[in-house]
C-alpha positions in Angstrom: -78.8 -52.2 -84.3 -81.5 -50.2 -86.2 -81.2 -46.4 -85.8 -83.6 -43.5 -86.2 -82.1 -40.1 -86.7 -84.6 -37.3 -85.9 -82.4 -34.4 -87.2 -84.6 -32.4 -89.6 -87.8 -34.0 -88.3 -90.4 -31.5 -87.1 -91.7 -31.8 -83.6 -95.2 -32.3 -85.0 -94.1 -35.4 -87.0 -91.7 -36.8 -84.4 -94.4 -38.6 -82.3 -95.7 -40.5 -85.2 -92.3 -41.4 -86.6 -90.9 -42.5 -83.3 -94.0 -44.6 -82.5 -93.9 -46.3 -85.9 -90.2 -47.0 -85.6 -90.6 -48.6 -82.1 -93.6 -50.7 -83.2 -91.8 -51.9 -86.3 -88.7 -52.8 -84.4 -90.2 -54.0 -81.2 -89.0 -57.6 -81.7 -85.5 -56.3 -82.7 -84.7 -54.3 -79.6 -82.3 -52.7 -78.7 -82.6 -49.8 -81.1 -81.0 -46.3 -81.2 -82.9 -43.1 -81.5 -80.9 -39.9 -82.1 -82.7 -36.8 -80.9 -79.9 -34.3 -81.1 -79.7 -31.6 -78.4 -83.4 -30.7 -78.7 -84.9 -30.9 -75.2 -88.4 -30.9 -76.8 -87.5 -33.9 -79.0 -86.1 -35.7 -76.0 -89.3 -35.0 -74.1 -91.4 -36.4 -77.0 -89.2 -39.5 -77.0 -89.5 -40.0 -73.2 -93.3 -39.9 -73.4 -93.4 -42.5 -76.1 -90.9 -44.7 -74.3 -93.1 -44.5 -71.2 -96.2 -45.4 -73.2 -94.5 -48.6 -74.6 -93.1 -49.4 -71.1 -89.5 -49.4 -72.4 -86.2 -48.1 -71.1 -84.0 -45.5 -72.6 -80.3 -44.8 -71.7 -77.9 -42.4 -73.3 -75.4 -44.1 -75.7 -72.6 -42.3 -73.8 -72.5 -40.2 -70.7 -71.2 -37.3 -72.7 -73.8 -37.6 -75.5 -77.3 -36.9 -74.3 -78.6 -36.6 -77.8 -78.6 -40.3 -78.6 -80.4 -43.1 -76.8 -80.5 -46.8 -76.7 -84.0 -48.2 -76.3 -84.6 -51.6 -74.7 -87.1 -53.6 -72.8 -87.4 -52.8 -69.1 -85.6 -55.1 -66.8 
């Protein structure tokens, strides 16, 4: 599974990086995107996921800083 780690990525650049990563891996879903504990970064991710009509779930119930992105069911 391809992963994108957003640690050390600015909020200003995050939207472009996330969008490009999703587009380039759209045929290889699921993917993992690591936001860390940043609520702002998670919000940016959610808005892009919604735009692409995808689904995101935490990788683990105790880790809300890493998400699996997949097609909607």
